[in-house]
ROMARSE-751778 format. One record per residue: x negated, y, z of N, C-alpha, C, O in turn; residue in one letter. Coordinates in steps of 0.02 Angstrom, whole numbers, plus 50000, padded with zeros to 5 digits. Example, Ala and Ser with C-alpha at 12.3 -4.5 7.8 and 13.67 -1.06 7.14 Angstrom:
% residues 2
493404971650390493854977550390493404983550390492884983450423a 493584988850354493164994750357493555000250394493305005750402s 
***
This chain:
% residues 386
544504494143938544594486143954544674486844039544454491044078x 545064481344049544794479744135544284476544132544044474844078x 543984474844191543524472044220543874470944313544064475244353x 543834463544321543594465344419542834468644433542324467444400x 542884473144488542314475044514542444476044586542984476744615x 541704476144615541744480644674541804487644645541934489744588x 541674490344698541694498344695541214500144692541164505844672x 540584496544710539974499244712539804499344607539484503644577x 540044494744585540004493644508540694499144464540714500744404x 541004500244499541414507644457540934510444469540684511544414x 540534512844515540154519344535539714521944476539584527544452x 539414511444457538834513344412539224513444349538954517144307x 539884510244324540274511244259540324519144239540254521744183x 540514522844319540764527444295540154533744267540284538844237x 539474531344288539034535944259538794533544205538514537544168x 538824526044185538434524544118539044529144074538804533044033x 539904528944079540224531744052540174539444027540364542443977x 539804541144091539754549244098539144552144054538954557944042x 538834543944027538114545743972537634550644027537494556544016x 537434547244083536984549444143536204550644096536054547944043x 535984553344119535174555644077534544555344111533974555644086x 534784554344199534104553644217534414549744297534774553544329x 534324543644326534554541644389533814539844439533334536344423x 533914542544485533354542844547533564536644591534124536844618x 533264532444598533484526844627532904524944686532294524244683x 533394524544741533154519744798533734516744850534234519644870x 533504510144865533904506444901534164505144958533734502944996x 534844505644989535104507145068535754503245055536204505345018x 535764495945098536434496245111536954500545132536784505045171x 537434500245119537894496145064537884498045020538374496744984x 537434501744995537414507744914537094503044874537324503344817x 536474496844882535894494844823536264493144781535924492044731x 537024491744768537264488044719537424492544648537594489744596x 537344499644653537644504244605536934505544597536844502644544x 536414507844611535864509444589535614499444538535564498844477x 535534495244576535394489044540535904488444455535674488444398x 536404488044471536904488044397536724494444359536924494044301x 536454499444370536124505444340535484501944317535294504644264x 535154498044333534464493544330534704490644286534464492944234x 535034486944276535184482344217535514485244148535424483644090x 535994490844181536224493544092535734497944076535874499244018x 535074502044094534664504244078534074499544054533554501444028x 534224494044064533594487144042533894482143992533604477443964x 534664484243985534624480143929535074485543863535304483143811x 535114490743876535114496143823535744500543823535874505143784x 536224497043894536874498943869536934506043902537384509843885x 536534507343941536304515343964535444517343957534954515243987x 535554522543900534854525343879534574530543926534394536343915x 534604527443976534264534144034533794532544059533694526544066x 533334537144082532674537244134532714534744183532744539144226x 532744528844211532564525844289532184527344325531654524244321x 532224532744379531444532644407531664530144481532094533044514x 531364525144499531244522844547530684525544599530074525744587x 531014527544660530384532544688530354532144773530904530044792x 530114532844804529864529044879530414530144945530504526444993x 530834538244924531124536144978531574539244957531544540944897x 532324541945006532864547644975532714551344969532894554044917x 532244555145016532004562245008531614562244932531524567444900x 531514558844919531114559544856531464559444795531374562944745x 532044553244809532704551544756533004559444750533124560344690x 533124563544776533494569144771532734574344752532804575244691x 532354576544763531744578244737531804577344666531904581444621x 531734572144667531664569544594532314571144534532204572644475x 533034570544565533724573844538533494580444536533574582844480x 533234584444578533284593344575532874592744517533074596644475x 532384589444497531894592644457531974591544380531704594744335x 532404586344377532774583644312533284586544302533314587844241x 533784588544332534314592744334534204602344335534694605644319x 533604605644352533174609344320533094610844268533134616744252x 532904604744217532584602744155533454603644105533494606144048x 533854601744134534524602944108534974595044085535524594444057x 534454589044114534794583444091535404581844149535464584644203x 535734577644127536344573544160536244570644188536214564944166x 535994571944299535644568644336536064564544398536494567544430x 535954559344409536504555444474535894552044527535304551344514x 536214550344583535894545744620536414543244669536984545344677x 536184539744692536844536244760536284535344808535674534844801x 536864535244881536474534444932536924530445000537334526044990x 536754533245073537134532145097536884532945177536284534245185x 537344531945241536874533745297536464535945324536614541545344x 535814534145340535294535945361534744537145295534164538245311x 534924536945215534534537445182534904545245169534534550145172x 535634546245156535764550445171535534558345201535314562945166x 535644558445268535374561145309534624561645302534374565645341x 534254558945267533574559045240533294564545198532734567145199x 533764565445163534044570045106534214575045122534434577045068x 534304579745163534694585945209534264590345184534574595245162x 533504590845176533314597145149533374599045092533414605045077x 533394592845039533264592844974534054594144944534154595844886x 534574593044992535264594044995535294601244982535484603544928x 535154603845020535124612745019534664614744965534864619344929x 534184612644955534164614844871534334615544831534314620344792x 534714608144829535204606744782535704611744765535844615144715x 535944610944833536764614844814536564622044827537084625044818x 536014627144846535784633144848535554634144778535744639444754x 535124629744729535074631444691535454629944627535254631044570x 536034627444646536814628644589536554623744539536544625144479x 536324617844564536124611644488536764606744504536934604444559x 537014605844445537654601344463537494593844443537644590944391x 537044590844516536864583444518537494579744539537904582044579x 537544573544507538184571144561537924566244600537354564144587x 538184564244641537924556744694538594552644719539184554344713x 538364547544745538864544244755538724543544841538204540644856x 538974545044874538834541844950539164535344972539744536144993x 538974530044973539464522745007539454524845079538954523645114x 540074528545107540054530745200539874523845224540044518345204x 539334526345291539174519845341538984525245399538794531045400x 539134520345446538964524145513538184526045530537834521245514x 537874530245553537434532845572537294528745646537744526345680x 536554528445664536284526545722536064531645780536094537845782x 535924528945808535974521645847536784519945869537284522745847x 536744514245922536504507145883536634506145809537164507545782x 536134503745781536014501045714536774496945687537054492645720x 536964499045631537684499345608537604498445556537124501645534x 537994493945504537914494945442538634496245416538564498545359x 539224495845431539824495845417540004505045422539604509545434x 540814505245408540954512445379541154516245404541634514645439x 540944524445404541394527345457541144534545390540914533845334x 541344541345431541134545545367540724551245401540744557045379x 540254549145469539864554645484539364554845455539044559845472x 538954549745393538584552845380538614558945332538194563445330x 539214558145290539234564345220539644568245265540144569145230x 539714570045299540184576845339539744577545388539854582545422x 539404575145400538734577845427538394583645389538124588445416x 538464582445310538034585945260538484589845238538394591745180x 538974591945267539604598945233539404605845239539804610345229x 539024606545250538554613645249538194614545184538094620045156x 538004608645161537354610645103537454614745062537034619145049x 538004614445033538384617144974538464613044911538294614644854x 538814606044936539024600244913539714599544908540044599244960x 540064599244842540874597044820540834591944859540304588944852x 541294588944911541384581744930542024581744915542454586044921x 542034574744889542774571444856542774564044881542384559644864x 543274563644923543324557544973543934550844908544354553344870x 543854545844912544294540644862544314534544898543964531744940x 544974533044861545304529744902545364520444870545434515544907x 545304520444813545364515144763544614514844736544194519244747x 544514509444701543874507844635544224509644575543814509544529x 544714510944558545094514444505544674523044527544134524844503x 545074527144576544844530644591544094534344610543954540244617x 543724528744615543104529344621542534531044535542124535344520x 542874524544497542444527344438542744533244412542394537644388x 543634533744418543714541344377543374547244414543054551044378x 543394548644478543014552544501542244553744485542034559444474x 541854548644483541184549044452541194554244387540904559544379x 541794549644329541384555644257541824564244258541794568644215x 542264564344333542684570144342542084573044356541794576944317x 541784570544435541294573144454540594578344403540304583644419x 540544575044358540084579044324540324583744268539854587044245x 540764584744248541314589144209541374594644248541274600444229x 541614592044331541494597844375541064600744394541144606844388x 540524598944418539794602244433539454605244367539004609344377x 539614603844302539344608044259539684613144228539544616844181x 540234612344267540574616744219540444623144272540414628744245x 540334622744363540204627744391539434626744431539274628544487x 539054623444381538394623744435538424622544515538114625344561x 538884617744515538734614344607538704607944572538944605844519x 538164604744637538164597544656538744594644671539104597544712x 539014587144636539504586244677539494577444713539344572644678x 539674576844784539664571844818540244568444807540774571744809x 540274559544789540824557244805540654550544828540184546744819x 541334550244871541284545044940541674539144932542254539144911x 541294533144952541754530144958541694523845011541114521545012x 542074521045049542064517845099541534510345107541594505345071x 541044511245162540344505345164541174496445146541774495845158x 540884494245129541034488145105541734485545096541814479845073x 542494491145123542984491345118543164493945041543734494645019x 542654494845012542814497444937542094495744896542064493244839x 541574497444934540904496044889540994487844871540914485244816x 541134485444915540924477344913541624473344915541704467644937x 542194478344882542884473144884542964474244806542854479544776x 543124469344784543354469344690543924471944698544104473344755x 544254472944655544754475544624544854474044542544384471744511x 545544475644508545604477844441545484482844417545954486744421x 544894485444382545014492944353544974494344298544804489244268x 545034499044259545174498944218544444505844184544334511344208x 544084502544126543474506144107543804510244063544264507544032x 543684517044049543884519143983543494519843927542894520843933x 543804519343866543634518743782542824525143822542874528943870x 542204523943781541624528343775541814532543732541384536943737x 542414534843667542574539443662542954544843662542904549943628x 543414542943714543914546143746543554549443780543634555543784x 543014545743819542514549343878542164553843862541994558543898x 542024552943805541594558943769542084562943755542054567543796x 542634563943712543074570943722542894571543794542274571043796x 543094572243845543394574243917542854577043954542904581743993x 542114572343935541454574743930540974576843892540534572743875x 540944582643875540314583943837539804582843847539684580843904x 539144583743793538424583643848538634589543860539074593043835x 538024590643927537764596043947537254600943906536764599843870x 537684608343934537424611243918537274616443969537764619743988x 536474618144002536274621944036536124629844014535814632443968x 536504632344070536444639144059535464642944059535044646144027x 535594639744111534774639944148534384636144159534504632844210x 533684633944122533324626744131532494628344112532254631744066x 532224625244156531554624844148531344621044059531624616044038x 530904624144027530714622443989530014623443964529904629343951x 529574619843955528904619943936528644625243860528124628643857x 528904625043832528994628143768529084635943805528674640243791x 529604637343849529664645543864529774645243927530334645043953x 529084645143964528984644544047529254649544066529184654844036x 529684648744126530064655044192529774649844239529634643844237x 529734656444295529844652744372530584654844401531014659144390x 530504650144437531364649044473531234645944558530714644244588x 531554645944567531494646044664531094649844707531064648044766x 530704655944684530194658244709530484662444782531064661744803x 530074665744808530424671244869530974673044867531184673144809x 531304674344899532094679744891532014683544955531994681545013x 531984689344929532164695244974532514696245024532794690845033x 532694699845064533414700645101533714705645060534214708045087x 533574707945004533884712144956534184706344915534544708744872x 534174702244913534434698944842534844690344874535194686844838x 534644688744950534664683644951535494681344974535674675444966x 535954686545003536584687345001536914685544959537294680744954x 536724691144915537044688444843537144681944800537634680444764x 536744679544808536384672044807536914667944832537284665244790x 537014666844905537404665144949538184667044912538494662344886x 538394672144913538864675044881539254672244819539794669644809x 538804673844788539034670644703539014660244722539524657044711x 538534657544742538874650844783539454649944818539744644544812x 539744655644868540404655644874540974657044837541544654644845x 540754661444791541404661544732541274654644698541784652044677x 540684650944686540914646344649541284642044676541634638144644x 541244642144738541564633644776542094637244782542174634844726x 542474640144791542874645644772543564644544730544174645044740x 543094642444674543334640544591543334633944589543344631344533x 543304629244653543314623544628544014619944642544024613944628x 544494622244664545224619444674545814620344597546254616944572x 545464627444582545864627044520545544624144466545984623044425x 544874621944440544364618744396544664610844399544874607044356x 544544610244488544824602644461545484601844448545654597044413x 545894605444469546634603744441546464604944366546354599244346x 546384609244312546434608444249546034601944235546324598244195x 545364599444260545044592244255545404587644247545384583344202x 545884588244304546184581544311546794581344266547014576244239x 547094588744260547654587244194547374584344110547694581844064x 546714585844115546604583744060546284575444067546174571844018x 546214574144118546024564144136546694561244125546814556644086x 547204564844168547914563144161548294562144101548764558244094x 548024566344054548164565743972548324560143909548714557943867x 547404559643952547054555643901547234548843920547504545243878x 547044545744009547044539644028547794539644084547864534344113x 548304544844097548634543144131548634542544213549024539544251x 548074546444224548134545344292547954552444309547634555944270x 548194554944380547884559244419547804555144494547994549544511x 547364561544537547344561644601547634567044648548064565844690x 547314574344636547574578844679547064579944721546864574844748x 546724585944739546274587444769546614584244873546344581544922x 547364587244855547824583344918548414581544883548704584844840x 548644573044916549384573444879549724568344938549474564044976x 550364570744927550874571644972551224562044938551174558844886x 551504561144997551834555244983552374553745035552294554945095x 552964550845005553514553945042553584557445091553744555045145x 553464564445082553284568745117553804573745132553814577145183x 554214574045086554854579945059555284579545114555654584245099x 555504577245169555904575845221555554576645280555904579445321x 555064575545297554694571945349554674574845396554564580845388x 554784572045481554884572645527554164574545554554034579445589x 553694569245531553074567845580552584565345508552834560745476x 552114567345489551614566745438550984562645456550724564545508x 550594556445418550194556745435549524560345391549654562045333x 549044561145410548514563745361547914559745372547614558945425x 547794557645322547184551645297546774554145247546894559245214x 546274550245242545634550145186545354543345190545384539345237x 544944542745107544704537345117545254532045084545694533845044x 545124523345115545434518845104545964518445161546454515345139x 546064520245226546424518845274547154522545244547704520845265x 547064527745191547774529045145547994523245134548544522545163x 547814518145104548094513745061548394509145118548894506045100x 548144508145196548574503345244549044509745260549564508445230x 549114515545290549564520645278550084521145256550594522145289x 550034520445177550534519545144550894512645158551474514545164x 550894509145162551074502145185551654503345256552234501245263x 551234507445303551534507345357552204514945339552774514645363x 551954520945295552394524045305553204518845270553754518445296x 552964515645208553644513145184553844507445246554434505545243x 553684506345268553794501145307554284506145377554664503645418x 554194510345373554494515645450554994517645401555574516545421x 554954520145341555594522745280556124518345266556694520245251x 555884510145273556524505045258556764505845333557374504945337x 556454507245395556924505545444557234513345469557474514645525x 557164517245421557544526345444557304531345457557584536845460x 556434529245469556224535345512555804539745446555524537845395x 555924546245474555594551945412554994553745439554904558245480x 554394548145405553794547045410553474549245337553784547745286x 552964552145332552604553445280551704553945287551324554545335x 551624553445219550874554945239550524562245174550764565645129x 549984561345203549604569245162548944566545165548724565045220x 548554565445106547884562645084547684566845068547904569845018x 546914569745121546674573145073546064570845047545784567545091x 545664570944986545354568744933544694573944927544124571644927x 544834581444922544304586344939544404589444970544864593444978x 543494586945025543464591945102543064598345089543104603745117x 542684596145040542234603145028542344606344957542094601844923x 542474609344927542874617244983543484613544986543784609944946x 543684616545078544204614245124544904615745069544834620045027x 545464612445073545904613445025546394618545065546984616845064x 546274623745096546794626445145547584628545134548014628245178x 547684630545072548134633645050548644626445017549254627145008x 548304620545005548564616644954548904613745048549494613045064x 548574613145070548894607145149549274614745197549604613445247x 549214619845183549884624545199550294623545178550794623645214x 550384622245118551254620845090551334614345099551894611745094x 550854611145112551214602745118551424599645170551744594345176x 551034606245239551304605545309551844607845353552224606045398x 551644613945309552064618545337552754618645360553084618345309x 553034618945395553934615645416553814608845478554164607045525x 553314606845457553284598545509553294600345541553074605945552x 553724594745602553584596145675552864594345713552524596845759x 552814588745668552064583245705551544580645635551694578045581x 551064582145658550484579345610549934574545648549544576545690x 549994567645626549324564445645548474564745588548384564345528x 548224565245618547804566045595547294558845599547164556145653x 547114557045547546614549045577545954549245548545844547545491x 545504551545590544904552545581544484547545571544554544245622x 544014544145531543434540645551542844542745539542454541645493x 542834546545596542254551745600542464554045676542954552445710x 541784559245694541824561245751541244564945775540684562445783x 541504574445793541094578245794540834577845889541204580845928x 540234574245918540314576245972540394580746013539924584746018x 541064582046061540724588046082541494591946070541794596146103x 541614588846012542334594845998542924588345969543454588945999x 542924583645927543254579945901543244577445836542684577445810x 543774575045795543814573145728543734578745685544034583845703x 543354579245626543094583645591543794585545548543984591445546x 544194579845511544704581945488545294587745533545434593745527x 545474582845572545954586545639545424594245665545684598645698x 544924594445649544714600045675544974607545622545374612045632x 544544606145571544624608945506545264610545491545374616545483x 545814605845484546574607845492546804612145535547174616945523x 546564610245589546844616545635546804623745620547234628045622x 545964624045598545874627645576546074633745504545984639645487x 546394627645480546704629545417547184632845426547274638345399x 547664629445474548234630145481548704636145547549284637545561x 547884638545576548094643845624548434648845601548944650145632x 548284652845544548964658345534549614657545532550054660745562x 549674652245490550464652445497550884653945548550724654545607x 551474654645523552094657445584551914652845620551474648845603x 552254652545681552334649145739552884644045717552774638245700x 553464647145720553884641945651553774636245595554084631145578x 553224639145574552904632345514552264629645536551864626145505x 552224632145602551324628545622551584619945649552024619745692x 551404615445631551674608245666551064608945721550644613445719x 551104603445773550774601145813550314596145772550434592145727x 549744597945806549344592545766548934587745830548674589145883x 549054580945787548574576445865548344572145805548594569445756x 547264573645853547094572845794546594564845862546374564245919x 546734559245775546504552345817545974552145788545874555345736x 545484547745822544764545545801544784538845818544904536545873x 544664535945766544894526045735544484524545715544144529445699x 544244519545704543944513845637542984516545644542574516545598x 542894518245710541954520945695541674513145677541924507645688x 541134514845651540864507445631541014502045596540774496445589x 541544505145572541934497945537542394496445567542744492045542x 542544498445609543114494045653543624492845631543894498145647x 544194488945595544744487945557545064493045575544914495445629x 545764497245524546204500445549546764496445519546814496045458x 547104494045551547574487945529548324492345536548354498145556x 548794489145520549454492645528549774494045593550084499145610x 549634487645631549734489945702549384496345732549684500745761x 548704496145720548354502145718548744509445711548804513445757x 548924510145658549104516745645549854517445653550124522845639x 550314510645682551064510845707550864513845777551164519045789x 550344511545839549904515845897550064523245889550394527345920x 549624523245826549524532245805550484533945805550794537545845x 550714530645757551404536945758551894535745820552374539645825x 551804529045880552104532445925552034536145973552464539346004x 551364535945982550734541246034550834548445981550454552646004x 551094550345939551284556845913552004557745919552314563045924x 552254551345916553044553545934553294555745994553814558945999x 552844553546050552804552846128552424558946144552494561046201x 552034562146106551484567946119551534571846135551954575246105x 551194575246193551324584446222550944587546196550504584846162x 551014595946205550544599346182549884599146244549354602246238x 550014596146287549574595446348548854591846339548284593546356x 549124585546300548584580646276547904585846256547794591546236x 547544579646275546504581046229546754581446168547274579746140x 546064585346146546314585346048545974579746037546014578345977x 545644575946068545114570946023545554563446071545394561046126x 546084561446025546374555346048546114550346011546164550345949x 545744544746054545304536346040545954533646032546464535846058x 545894528045986546204521445976545604515745962545044515645939x 546064511145991545604502545996544844503646057544434499146065x 544824508646084544224509046126544404502546182544934501146210x 543824499946186543964493446248543714498046309543264502346309x 544084496246356543864502146413543704496146464543494497346520x 
***
């Protein structure tokens, strides 16, 4: 069935269709509608899950860790300062190889106090051992929520999916809600390989000595290395059942491009429009969308960008003292390409704190990239009021 819904409700419907068993809930703008909708579903019997109301985001992730360790399919949602308050527990979930799924509604971090979107909240958690998937549309949000549970449970890794605050979370679009029986075919009940059981007690998470700790991290890294292959299989199955797929990296009108825009999240939709306008005017401009940030899709990006003259990265984030985070990761990924294949990377920082990224802004990015030289600074700011 199709319903017009905001992105937050798309997350909730995805969790409902995934038959999540335990939800840990704590409200924070602009995420609150997710857990509110799930509470309604639990109350009216649409979702027979255990709904835990906790006193903080730190407690929310602690509850998820406990529930997931018993073998339950577990979900939570957060945003901004709530997500960074979870930071310690995110490491425990990642290092503990617990297949928790969490939606993060991207929102700027203070100070100053700001409730609008940018990606610094989730990107500041990039080293915690969570898979990170960034969504462009409400349909992609719902689909990714369901897919995330299968990915998490196949590899015993937690998965975080991101949607832009307000641009998706509070914007309504028509969304196809897949039939439950078909989702059940795609996502069977969780079968946990290791779990806490009161009838067969064991101790987990005890002190790990130096002769074992590195092996734990090596196994975690090996699981991360499997994510691209497993996600490709999951998306192929989803496409077979529902006729939709996204990919860790998506190229759009990039086959003969001299200049490529690299985007993530909702700015991708605006950039597609600009690309179409530029193509109609005879310019060879295309787009590459990065959905999967962790693990970073190095090989896919090398294939997508090799041989292109110039690449403009649109970063709705900033690593202070360095630059836009996607641009810096991309420079690292392309470093070993032969000189003749390695494009010139222009990293643009824009849209922080919810500032709108209009077609005119992207036109400015394209013009500055076309005119740019290698001597320019690595962090190129757009729309700063001087």
